[in-house]
LOSE-894200 format. One record per residue (C-alpha): residue in three letters; x, y, z. Coordinates in Angstrom, 1 decimal, padded with zeros to 4 digits. Layout:
(ALA (X Y Z))
...
This chain:
(MET (010.3 034.8 -066.4))
(MET (012.6 037.7 -065.7))
(LYS (010.7 038.8 -062.7))
(ARG (010.5 035.3 -061.1))
(LEU (014.3 034.9 -061.3))
(VAL (014.8 038.4 -059.8))
(CYS (012.4 037.4 -057.0))
(LEU (014.1 034.1 -056.4))
(ALA (017.5 035.8 -056.3))
(LYS (016.1 038.1 -053.6))
(VAL (014.9 035.3 -051.6))
(LEU (018.2 033.3 -051.8))
(MET (020.2 036.5 -050.8))
(ALA (018.1 036.8 -047.9))
(LEU (018.4 033.2 -046.7))
(THR (022.3 033.3 -047.0))
(THR (023.3 037.0 -046.0))
(PRO (024.8 037.2 -042.9))
(LEU (022.8 038.3 -040.1))
(SER (024.8 041.4 -039.0))
(PRO (028.5 042.4 -038.6))
(ALA (030.1 041.0 -035.4))
(ASN (030.0 044.4 -033.8))
(ALA (026.2 045.2 -034.7))
(LEU (024.0 045.5 -031.8))
(PRO (020.4 045.0 -032.9))
(LEU (017.4 045.9 -030.8))
(SER (015.1 043.6 -029.4))
(ALA (011.7 043.5 -027.6))
(GLY (012.0 045.1 -024.2))
(ASP (015.0 047.3 -025.1))
(ARG (014.7 050.9 -023.8))
(VAL (015.9 053.9 -025.9))
(LYS (015.9 057.5 -025.7))
(VAL (014.6 059.4 -028.9))
(THR (015.7 063.1 -029.2))
(ILE (014.2 065.3 -031.8))
(PRO (015.0 069.0 -031.8))
(GLU (011.8 071.1 -032.3))
(GLY (009.9 068.1 -031.9))
(GLU (009.5 067.6 -028.0))
(GLU (006.2 065.8 -028.4))
(PHE (007.8 062.9 -030.2))
(SER (011.0 062.7 -027.8))
(GLY (011.2 060.8 -024.7))
(ILE (012.1 057.2 -023.4))
(PHE (010.4 054.5 -025.2))
(GLU (010.6 050.7 -024.9))
(VAL (010.4 048.4 -027.9))
(ASN (007.1 046.5 -027.7))
(LEU (006.5 042.8 -027.8))
(ASN (005.7 042.9 -031.8))
(GLY (009.1 044.5 -032.0))
(GLU (007.8 048.0 -032.8))
(LEU (008.6 051.4 -031.3))
(GLU (005.4 053.5 -030.6))
(LEU (006.0 057.3 -030.7))
(PRO (003.1 059.6 -030.1))
(TYR (000.8 060.0 -033.0))
(VAL (003.0 057.6 -035.1))
(ARG (002.1 054.1 -036.2))
(GLY (004.4 051.4 -034.8))
(ILE (007.9 051.6 -036.3))
(GLN (009.9 048.2 -036.6))
(ALA (012.8 048.4 -034.4))
(ALA (013.5 044.6 -033.4))
(GLY (016.5 043.4 -035.4))
(VAL (018.0 046.8 -036.6))
(GLU (020.5 049.2 -034.9))
(ALA (019.9 052.4 -033.4))
(ARG (021.5 054.2 -036.4))
(ASP (018.7 052.3 -038.6))
(LEU (016.1 053.1 -036.3))
(GLU (016.9 056.7 -036.6))
(GLN (016.6 056.6 -040.2))
(ARG (013.2 054.7 -040.0))
(ILE (011.8 057.2 -037.5))
(HIS (012.9 060.0 -039.8))
(GLN (011.1 058.6 -042.6))
(ALA (008.0 057.7 -040.6))
(LEU (007.8 061.4 -039.5))
(VAL (008.3 062.8 -042.9))
(ALA (005.9 060.4 -044.6))
(GLN (003.0 061.2 -042.2))
(GLY (003.6 065.1 -042.8))
(TYR (005.0 066.1 -039.4))
(PHE (008.3 067.5 -040.8))
(GLN (010.0 068.6 -043.7))
(PRO (013.1 066.3 -044.6))
(SER (015.7 069.1 -044.3))
(PHE (014.5 070.2 -041.0))
(LEU (014.3 066.8 -039.2))
(LYS (017.1 065.5 -037.1))
(VAL (016.7 062.4 -035.0))
(SER (018.9 061.1 -032.5))
(VAL (018.3 057.3 -030.8))
(ASN (020.5 056.3 -027.9))
(ILE (020.1 053.0 -026.0))
(LEU (019.4 053.1 -022.2))
(GLN (018.9 049.6 -021.3))
(TRP (019.3 046.3 -023.2))
(ALA (016.6 043.9 -022.0))
(PRO (016.8 040.2 -021.3))
(VAL (015.9 038.0 -024.4))
(GLU (014.5 034.6 -024.8))
(VAL (016.3 032.5 -027.5))
(PHE (016.0 028.9 -028.5))
(VAL (019.3 026.6 -028.1))
(SER (019.1 023.0 -029.5))
(GLY (021.5 020.3 -030.7))
(SER (024.8 019.2 -028.7))
(THR (024.5 021.2 -025.6))
(PHE (023.9 019.8 -021.9))
(GLN (020.6 021.5 -021.4))
(PRO (018.9 022.5 -024.7))
(GLY (015.8 024.3 -024.8))
(ARG (014.7 027.9 -024.3))
(VAL (017.1 030.1 -022.3))
(LEU (016.9 033.6 -021.0))
(ILE (020.1 035.7 -021.4))
(ASN (021.2 039.3 -020.3))
(GLU (018.5 038.7 -017.3))
(TRP (018.1 041.9 -015.2))
(SER (018.8 041.9 -011.4))
(ASP (016.1 043.0 -008.9))
(ALA (017.7 046.5 -008.7))
(GLU (017.8 046.8 -012.5))
(GLN (014.0 046.1 -013.0))
(THR (013.1 048.9 -010.7))
(GLN (015.6 051.5 -011.1))
(THR (015.1 054.5 -013.6))
(PRO (017.0 054.0 -017.1))
(VAL (020.3 056.1 -017.0))
(GLN (021.6 057.0 -020.4))
(LEU (024.9 055.2 -020.9))
(THR (026.1 056.2 -024.7))
(GLY (027.9 053.3 -026.1))
(GLN (026.6 050.6 -023.6))
(SER (027.3 047.1 -024.8))
(PRO (025.1 044.0 -023.8))
(MET (027.9 041.4 -023.5))
(LYS (025.4 039.0 -021.9))
(ARG (023.4 039.0 -025.0))
(PHE (025.7 037.3 -027.3))
(LEU (025.8 034.0 -028.9))
(SER (028.3 032.6 -026.6))
(ALA (026.3 033.6 -023.4))
(ALA (023.3 031.7 -024.9))
(ILE (025.2 028.5 -025.4))
(ARG (026.7 028.9 -021.8))
(GLN (023.2 029.4 -020.5))
(ALA (022.1 026.1 -022.2))
(GLY (024.6 024.1 -020.1))
(GLY (027.6 024.4 -022.5))
(VAL (028.5 022.5 -025.6))
(THR (029.0 018.5 -025.0))
(PRO (032.3 016.9 -025.8))
(THR (031.1 015.8 -029.3))
(ALA (029.9 019.2 -030.2))
(ASP (031.0 020.7 -033.8))
(VAL (031.9 024.2 -032.6))
(SER (033.1 025.1 -036.1))
(ALA (029.6 025.2 -037.5))
(VAL (027.3 026.7 -035.2))
(GLU (024.0 027.7 -036.8))
(LEU (022.2 030.9 -035.9))
(ILE (018.6 031.3 -037.4))
(ARG (016.7 034.6 -037.4))
(GLY (013.6 034.5 -039.3))
(PRO (014.2 033.2 -042.7))
(ARG (018.0 033.9 -042.5))
(ARG (020.6 031.5 -041.5))
(GLN (024.2 032.1 -040.6))
(THR (027.0 029.5 -039.9))
(LEU (029.6 030.5 -037.2))
(ASP (033.0 029.0 -036.3))
(LEU (033.5 029.3 -032.6))
(SER (036.7 027.4 -032.6))
(GLY (038.6 030.4 -031.5))
(ILE (037.2 030.3 -028.1))
(PHE (039.4 027.2 -027.5))
(THR (042.4 028.2 -029.7))
(GLY (042.8 032.0 -028.9))
(GLU (042.1 033.0 -032.5))
(PRO (039.4 035.8 -033.3))
(PHE (036.0 034.6 -033.8))
(THR (032.6 036.0 -034.5))
(ASP (030.2 036.2 -031.5))
(VAL (027.2 037.5 -032.6))
(PRO (024.5 039.7 -030.5))
(LEU (021.2 037.9 -030.4))
(ILE (017.5 039.3 -030.2))
(ALA (014.4 037.6 -028.7))
(GLY (013.2 034.5 -030.8))
(ASP (016.7 033.7 -032.3))
(ARG (017.4 030.0 -032.8))
(VAL (020.9 028.4 -032.0))
(VAL (021.7 025.0 -033.3))
(VAL (025.0 023.3 -032.2))
(PRO (025.5 020.3 -034.5))
(ASP (027.0 017.1 -033.1))
(ALA (030.3 015.8 -034.8))
(GLY (029.8 012.2 -033.3))
(VAL (033.2 011.8 -031.8))
(ILE (034.7 013.5 -028.8))
(ASN (037.0 016.5 -029.3))
(PRO (039.5 016.6 -026.4))
(LEU (040.2 020.2 -027.4))
(ILE (036.9 021.4 -026.1))
(VAL (036.4 019.4 -022.9))
(ARG (037.7 022.0 -020.7))
(PRO (036.5 025.1 -019.0))
(SER (035.7 027.9 -021.4))
(GLN (033.0 030.7 -022.5))
(ILE (030.8 027.9 -023.8))
(THR (031.6 025.0 -021.5))
(PRO (030.8 024.1 -017.8))
(VAL (033.4 025.6 -015.4))
(GLY (033.1 022.3 -013.4))
(VAL (031.3 019.1 -012.5))
(LYS (029.9 017.9 -009.4))
(ILE (030.1 014.0 -008.8))
(PHE (029.2 011.8 -005.9))
(ILE (031.9 009.4 -004.4))
(SER (031.6 006.3 -002.0))
(ASN (034.7 004.9 -000.6))
(LEU (033.7 002.3 002.2))
(THR (036.9 000.5 002.3))
(VAL (039.1 -000.8 004.8))
(PRO (042.0 001.6 004.1))
(ALA (039.5 004.3 004.5))
(ALA (036.8 003.2 006.9))
(GLY (034.4 005.8 006.0))
(ASN (033.8 009.0 003.7))
(ALA (034.6 011.3 006.5))
(VAL (038.1 009.9 007.4))
(ALA (038.6 009.5 003.6))
(ALA (038.5 013.4 003.2))
(ILE (035.7 013.1 000.6))
(GLY (034.2 016.5 000.7))
(ARG (033.7 019.5 -001.4))
(ASP (037.3 019.5 -003.0))
(ALA (037.1 015.9 -003.8))
(THR (033.7 015.8 -005.4))
(SER (033.8 019.2 -007.4))
(PHE (036.3 018.8 -010.4))
(PRO (037.1 021.2 -013.2))
(TYR (035.4 020.2 -016.6))
(GLY (037.7 018.0 -018.4))
(SER (038.6 015.7 -015.4))
(ARG (038.5 012.0 -015.9))
(PHE (037.4 008.9 -014.0))
(SER (040.9 008.2 -012.7))
(GLN (040.9 011.5 -011.1))
(ALA (037.7 010.8 -009.0))
(VAL (039.2 007.5 -008.1))
(VAL (042.3 009.0 -006.8))
(SER (040.6 012.0 -005.1))
(GLY (038.2 009.6 -003.5))
(ASN (041.2 007.6 -001.9))
(CYS (040.3 004.5 -003.9))
(ALA (044.0 004.1 -005.3))
(GLY (047.4 003.5 -003.4))
(GLY (048.1 001.8 -000.2))
(THR (049.5 -001.6 000.2))
(MET (050.1 -003.2 -003.2))
(TRP (049.3 -007.0 -002.3))
(THR (046.0 -006.1 -000.9))
(ASN (044.9 -003.0 -002.5))
(ALA (046.2 -003.5 -006.3))
(ARG (042.9 -005.2 -007.3))
(ARG (040.5 -003.0 -005.9))
(ARG (037.7 -002.0 -008.4))
(ALA (035.9 001.2 -009.2))
(VAL (032.4 001.6 -010.7))
(LEU (031.3 004.8 -012.7))
(VAL (027.5 005.5 -013.1))
(THR (026.7 008.2 -015.5))
(THR (023.3 009.5 -016.8))
(ASP (022.8 011.1 -020.3))
(THR (021.2 014.4 -019.9))
(GLN (019.2 014.3 -022.8))
(SER (018.1 010.7 -023.2))
(GLY (017.9 009.7 -019.4))
(LYS (019.8 006.7 -020.2))
(THR (022.1 005.4 -017.4))
(THR (025.4 003.5 -018.1))
(VAL (027.6 001.4 -015.6))
(LEU (031.4 001.3 -016.2))
(GLU (033.3 -001.0 -014.0))
(ARG (037.2 -001.0 -014.0))
(GLY (040.1 -002.3 -012.0))
(VAL (041.6 000.6 -010.3))
(GLU (045.4 -000.5 -011.2))
(ASP (044.4 -001.0 -014.8))
(LEU (042.3 002.3 -014.9))
(LEU (045.3 004.1 -013.5))
(ARG (047.9 002.6 -016.0))
(ARG (045.7 003.0 -019.0))
(SER (044.5 006.4 -018.2))
(THR (045.1 007.8 -021.9))
(ASP (042.4 005.3 -023.2))
(ASP (039.1 007.5 -023.6))
(SER (036.9 004.3 -023.4))
(ASN (038.7 003.1 -020.4))
(ASN (038.9 006.6 -018.7))
(PRO (036.1 008.6 -019.7))
(TYR (035.5 012.2 -018.9))
(LEU (033.6 012.9 -015.9))
(MET (030.1 014.6 -016.3))
(ALA (027.8 016.5 -013.9))
(ASN (026.2 014.3 -011.2))
(ASP (028.2 011.2 -012.1))
(ALA (028.6 008.6 -009.3))
(VAL (031.7 006.7 -008.4))
(ALA (031.8 003.8 -006.0))
(CYS (034.9 002.0 -004.8))
(TYR (035.1 -001.8 -003.9))
(ASP (037.9 -003.7 -002.0))
(SER (040.2 -006.3 -003.5))
(GLY (039.7 -010.0 -003.0))
(VAL (042.3 -010.2 -000.3))
(SER (040.5 -007.5 001.7))
(ASN (037.2 -009.1 001.1))
(LEU (038.7 -012.5 002.3))
(ARG (040.2 -010.8 005.3))
(ASP (036.8 -009.3 006.3))
(VAL (035.0 -012.7 005.7))
(LEU (037.5 -014.4 008.1))
(GLY (037.1 -011.4 010.6))
(VAL (033.3 -012.0 010.6))
(ILE (034.0 -015.7 011.2))
(ARG (036.2 -014.8 014.0))
(ASP (033.8 -012.5 015.6))
(LEU (031.1 -015.2 015.6))
(VAL (033.1 -018.1 016.7))
(VAL (035.0 -016.5 019.5))
(PRO (032.2 -015.1 021.6))
(GLY (030.4 -018.5 021.0))
(ALA (033.4 -020.4 022.2))
(LEU (033.5 -018.1 025.3))
(ILE (029.8 -018.6 025.9))
(TYR (030.2 -022.5 025.5))
(GLY (032.9 -022.4 028.2))
(LEU (031.0 -020.3 030.7))
(THR (027.9 -022.5 030.3))
(ASN (029.8 -025.8 030.4))
(PRO (032.6 -025.6 033.1))
């Protein structure tokens, strides 16, 4: 009975123990290291952690390296060489230095714009072919948790950034990333291949996280059409790159103003209308929101009336009833006047 309790306690400890300190840099498959063993040149050299997460030294069976730091790997190499009779413990010294941190694939799910498998710390073409150069203390800044979330499109406005979950094998760790938005210190954990990141959804929009940051988009690109009388076409309406690329956190009203859909003569333009077409990136569901331009501007603090812009949203502007009537009368005039002239010419 006592043995079962001890085993259960060990399992619970493994499931709840933090994965690693914030400054720990665990190795992963593909990482390149330099192993130096004085009086043991045949075991020294540059090695790469294989797909099984093991380091294969000459004459030595695979040594588990994934998920451990360089200092821990030194101890494991020391133990393996002593256990297999190659060295006496007192005469063996092992040094492990990181040469190159590999790209790693991790899985991001939950409240992000593009959940799925992401590749972080990807090498450039030059890095893939160049000979590794030893850089003691090299830090893989693109292999951290925040980089993976950013690579997955960033968190959505309803994400709960205070309870992001990192899963590595049987172990789970809950991390509070609120400091990214408040400026307070936060824990940004380095990742290894196969890690899972789950961003929970709070169910309500958090205005504090709807802005550019390490884990949100920098900007959004939308599509605007303003075929109105005050601006006879998109070209003369100055709808170009600057009018359709907005900082993340911009709202429907800002697109309407940037598209020259607002302003002008009050009597003719005040009742113009604007339509926002948005598509949910995960469900694929499209929604259409129509608002009067004047009402949209005057109630711009209402989230339901003036939502945040998301990538690839579309905004279209329509003329007021006065402008529509004027155009109808213009069409009638264009039809009647030429008809009267033709009648007069054919019936002198």
